[in-house]
C-alpha positions in Angstrom: 49.9 40.1 38.6 51.3 41.4 35.4 52.6 39.1 32.7 53.4 39.0 29.0 50.5 37.4 27.1 52.2 34.6 25.2 48.9 32.7 24.7 47.1 34.9 22.2 46.1 34.1 18.6 46.0 37.8 17.8 49.0 37.3 15.5 49.1 40.7 13.9 48.1 42.6 17.0 44.9 43.9 15.4 42.5 43.3 18.3 43.7 46.5 19.9 44.3 48.5 16.7 42.4 51.8 17.0 40.9 51.4 13.5 39.5 48.0 14.3 38.1 49.1 17.6 36.6 52.2 16.1 34.9 50.2 13.3 33.3 47.9 15.9 32.2 50.8 18.0 30.7 52.8 15.1 28.8 49.7 13.9 27.5 49.1 17.5 26.3 52.8 17.6 24.7 52.7 14.1 23.5 49.2 13.7 23.2 47.7 17.2 24.8 44.8 19.0 23.0 42.0 17.2 21.3 41.0 13.9 18.8 38.9 16.0 18.3 36.5 13.1 19.9 34.0 10.8 21.5 35.0 7.5 18.6 33.6 5.5 16.0 35.6 7.4 17.1 39.0 8.6 20.8 38.5 9.4 22.5 39.7 6.3 23.1 43.4 6.4 25.3 45.6 4.1 28.3 45.2 6.3 28.1 41.4 6.0 27.7 41.6 2.2 30.7 44.0 2.0 32.8 41.8 4.2 32.0 38.6 2.2 32.6 40.4 -1.2 35.9 41.9 -0.1 37.1 38.7 1.5 36.3 36.7 -1.6 38.3 39.2 -3.6 41.2 39.1 -1.2 41.3 35.3 -1.1 40.8 35.1 -4.9 37.7 32.9 -4.5 34.4 33.3 -6.3 32.3 33.5 -3.1 32.4 33.5 0.7 29.9 32.4 3.3 30.2 34.1 6.7 29.5 32.4 10.1 29.3 33.6 13.6 32.4 31.7 14.7 35.2 29.7 13.0 34.0 26.6 14.8 30.6 27.1 13.2 32.1 27.7 9.8 33.8 24.3 10.0 30.6 22.6 11.3 28.8 23.9 8.2 31.0 21.8 6.1 29.0 18.7 7.2 26.5 19.4 4.4 29.3 18.6 1.9 30.0 15.2 3.4 27.3 13.1 1.9 27.1 9.3 1.9 28.5 9.2 -1.6 31.8 10.7 -0.4 34.8 9.4 1.6 36.5 12.1 3.7 40.1 11.4 4.4 41.4 13.8 7.1 44.7 14.4 8.8 44.7 13.0 12.3 45.6 16.3 13.8 42.7 18.4 12.5 40.8 20.7 14.8 37.9 19.5 16.9 35.5 21.6 14.9 36.4 19.6 11.8 36.1 16.3 13.7 32.6 17.3 14.7 31.8 18.2 11.1 32.8 14.7 10.1 30.5 13.2 12.8 27.6 15.3 11.6 28.1 14.3 7.9 27.1 11.0 6.3 30.4 10.3 4.5 32.6 7.5 5.3 35.7 9.0 7.0 39.2 7.8 7.5 42.2 9.5 9.1 45.7 9.6 7.5 48.8 9.8 9.6 49.7 13.3 10.4 51.4 15.0 7.4 52.1 11.6 5.7 51.3 11.7 2.0 52.1 8.0 1.5 49.3 7.0 3.9 47.0 9.5 2.3 47.7 7.9 -1.1 46.8 4.5 0.2 43.5 5.7 1.6 42.7 7.6 -1.6 43.2 4.4 -3.5 40.9 2.6 -1.2 38.2 5.2 -1.6 38.4 5.1 -5.4 38.1 1.3 -5.3 34.9 1.7 -3.3 33.4 4.0 -5.8 33.3 7.0 -3.4 34.1 10.6 -4.3 37.1 11.5 -2.1 37.5 14.6 0.0 40.9 15.5 1.6 40.7 17.5 4.8 43.6 19.2 6.5 44.8 22.4 8.1 47.3 24.9 6.5 49.2 25.5 9.8 48.1 23.2 12.6 46.6 24.8 15.6 48.6 23.2 18.4 52.2 23.0 17.2 52.0 25.4 14.3 53.6 23.0 11.8 52.7 23.4 8.1 50.8 20.8 6.2 52.7 19.4 3.2 50.1 21.0 1.0 51.8 20.6 -2.4 52.1 16.8 -2.0 48.6 16.6 -0.6 47.2 18.7 -3.4 48.9 16.6 -6.1 47.7 13.4 -4.6 44.2 14.8 -4.4 44.3 15.9 -8.0 45.2 12.5 -9.2 42.1 11.1 -7.6 39.7 13.9 -8.4 39.4 14.7 -4.7 38.0 17.8 -3.2 40.7 19.5 -1.1 39.4 21.3 2.0 41.9 23.4 4.0 41.3 25.1 7.3 43.5 28.3 7.3 42.6 29.5 10.8 46.2 29.9 11.8 47.9 30.9 8.5 45.5 33.3 6.7 46.8 36.8 7.4 50.1 35.4 8.5 51.6 33.5 5.5 52.1 34.3 1.9 53.3 37.6 0.2 49.7 38.8 0.3 48.7 37.1 3.5 46.4 34.6 1.8 47.8 31.7 3.9 49.7 28.5 3.6 48.4 27.8 0.0 49.9 31.0 -1.3 53.1 30.5 0.8 53.6 27.1 -0.7 52.5 27.9 -4.2 49.4 25.7 -4.4 46.5 27.8 -3.4 44.6 27.3 -6.7 44.5 23.6 -6.0 42.5 24.2 -2.8 38.8 23.8 -3.5 37.4 24.9 -0.1 39.1 27.3 2.4 37.8 27.9 5.8 39.0 30.3 8.5 38.3 32.4 11.4 38.5 36.2 12.1 39.5 35.5 15.7 43.2 35.0 15.0 45.1 37.2 12.6 42.1 39.5 12.1 41.8 40.2 15.8 38.0 40.1 15.5 35.4 37.3 15.6 33.4 35.0 13.3 34.4 32.6 10.6 34.0 31.9 6.9 34.0 29.4 4.1 35.5 30.3 0.7 35.0 28.4 -2.5 33.0 28.2 -5.8 29.7 30.0 -6.1 27.9 26.7 -6.4 29.5 25.3 -3.3 28.9 28.4 -1.2 25.3 28.5 -2.3 24.9 24.9 -1.2 26.4 25.7 2.2 24.2 28.8 2.5 21.0 26.7 2.0 21.9 23.3 3.5 24.6 24.0 6.0 22.6 23.7 9.2 25.2 25.2 11.5 25.0 28.5 9.5 21.4 28.4 8.5 20.0 28.0 11.9 22.3 30.3 13.8 22.2 34.1 14.1 24.6 36.0 11.9 27.8 37.7 13.1 26.9 40.8 15.1 27.4 44.0 13.1 30.2 45.2 15.3 32.1 42.0 14.8 31.6 42.1 11.0 32.8 45.7 10.9 35.8 44.9 12.9 36.7 42.0 10.6 36.3 44.2 7.6 38.6 46.9 9.0 41.1 44.2 9.9 40.9 42.8 6.3 41.9 46.2 4.9 44.9 46.4 7.2 46.0 42.8 6.4 45.7 43.6 2.7 47.5 47.0 2.8 50.1 46.6 5.6 52.4 43.7 4.8 54.9 45.1 7.2 52.9 43.6 10.1 53.6 40.1 8.7 57.3 41.1 8.5 57.4 42.1 12.1 55.7 38.9 13.1 58.1 36.8 11.1 61.1 38.6 12.6 59.8 38.0 16.2 58.9 34.4 15.4 62.4 33.8 14.1 63.9 35.3 17.3 61.7 33.0 19.4 62.6 29.9 17.4 66.3 30.8 17.3 66.2 31.1 21.1 64.3 27.8 21.6 66.8 26.0 19.4 69.6 27.3 21.6 67.7 25.8 24.5 67.6 22.4 22.8 64.1 22.5 21.3 63.6 21.3 17.8 62.9 23.9 15.1 59.6 23.3 13.2 59.4 23.4 9.4 58.8 27.2 9.4 59.0 30.0 11.9 55.5 29.6 13.2 54.1 32.2 15.6 52.9 29.3 17.8 54.9 26.5 19.3 53.9 23.7 21.7 56.4 22.5 24.2 56.2 19.1 26.0 55.2 19.6 29.6 54.7 16.0 31.0 51.5 14.9 32.6 48.7 17.1 33.6 49.9 17.9 37.0 53.4 18.7 35.8 52.0 20.9 33.0 49.8 22.9 35.4 52.7 23.3 37.9 55.0 24.6 35.1 52.2 26.8 33.7 51.7 28.4 37.2 55.4 28.9 37.7 55.8 30.6 34.3 52.9 32.9 35.1 54.4 33.9 38.4 57.6 34.6 36.4 55.7 37.0 34.1 54.8 34.8 31.1 51.2 33.6 30.4 51.0 30.6 28.1 48.3 28.2 27.1 48.1 24.7 28.7 46.8 21.8 26.7 45.7 18.9 28.9 43.9 15.6 28.4 41.5 14.9 26.8 42.7 17.5 24.4 46.0 15.7 24.2 46.8 12.0 25.1 47.6 11.3 28.8 51.2 12.1 29.7 51.6 14.3 26.6 50.4 17.7 27.9 51.7 20.8 26.1 52.3 24.4 26.9 51.7 26.5 23.8 53.5 29.8 23.2 52.2 32.4 20.8 54.1 35.4 19.3 52.2 38.4 18.0 53.3 41.6 16.1 52.4 43.5 19.3 55.3 41.9 21.1 58.7 43.5 21.2 62.2 41.9 21.2 62.5 42.4 25.0 59.2 40.5 25.3 60.6 37.6 23.3 63.8 37.6 25.3 61.9 37.4 28.6 59.7 34.6 27.2 62.9 32.7 26.3 64.4 33.4 29.7 61.4 31.9 31.4 61.2 28.9 29.1 64.9 28.3 29.7 64.2 28.3 33.4 61.2 25.9 33.4 61.3 24.1 30.0 65.0 24.1 29.1 64.9 21.4 26.5 62.5 19.0 24.6 61.1 17.9 21.3 58.5 20.1 19.8 58.1 17.8 16.7 55.3 15.3 16.3 52.9 16.9 18.8 50.1 14.4 19.3 46.9 16.5 19.3 44.0 14.1 19.5 40.8 15.1 17.7 38.8 16.1 20.8 37.9 19.5 22.1 40.4 21.3 24.3 39.3 24.2 26.6 42.4 26.1 25.8 42.1 25.9 22.0 
């Protein structure tokens, strides 16, 4: 069965780029398939150091810590969540961030999704309890693709001397004139204290990272158990991410292609009765009923030539299953048109706003 892949997070189409593939292959030939050790022991090689240095320069951050996966990078944040802190997180954060909260010792509260007024209330409460606040959100949310209201969140955090942590997994490489993500796109990136991300989306590679001040990164490097006690990114993975970084930095036209195709998708979805999000995200989650209905529709769409990602309980609440579509720069206009034709056949209308992604792992994430 042949189908258009509309479930991939390879937003810029770099996973199959010959330069990225050759960088990985050359590193495998020259350095082997694994570091066979943690970063603090034998796992930091020249390719890792170069990737961390160039990524820090690209993101305009003093330092970067690499991790074997994006999930692991977020788990490493637990070492920042001490018992003297109150972490106030958006209710729709990724499961990796939820698990980091569970591993940390901080008091944690959840503010209503993208609702600054509720965040302000919780910040006031944290200040009244004498706790140092941390605000935790995503730049572009992983299920529905909606943007965080970062300028308002950053301003609120600044008034309460809060540390602002943003997961840019789905927006770094995609948004902003330089591709630095939602913060650059919204004009508030210098108000973000800690930026996390993954190389498995727009970079088309693997691994993850934390970017921030030199002191913060050194603290994570020494005390972040998820990174300290895990093997480093394999050299081929680091080399692939480095090659992808060069392409993201130098070839802004890829973002332009992605933006054009995403606009085409959202224009077509709007004609079908679906609500437009607050930007032309390359991902959109469409309501698909209960789990049985969702899987039935997923299978029908696959047989019609479009492969999408199902999100089922417990990853979403019962009765609120979603089918997530993804656009990449490797798609063509005819691909988008066929995706829309199939959506129109099986999911002709609905409301993509307010997707209720509960903070639990989802196999399709």
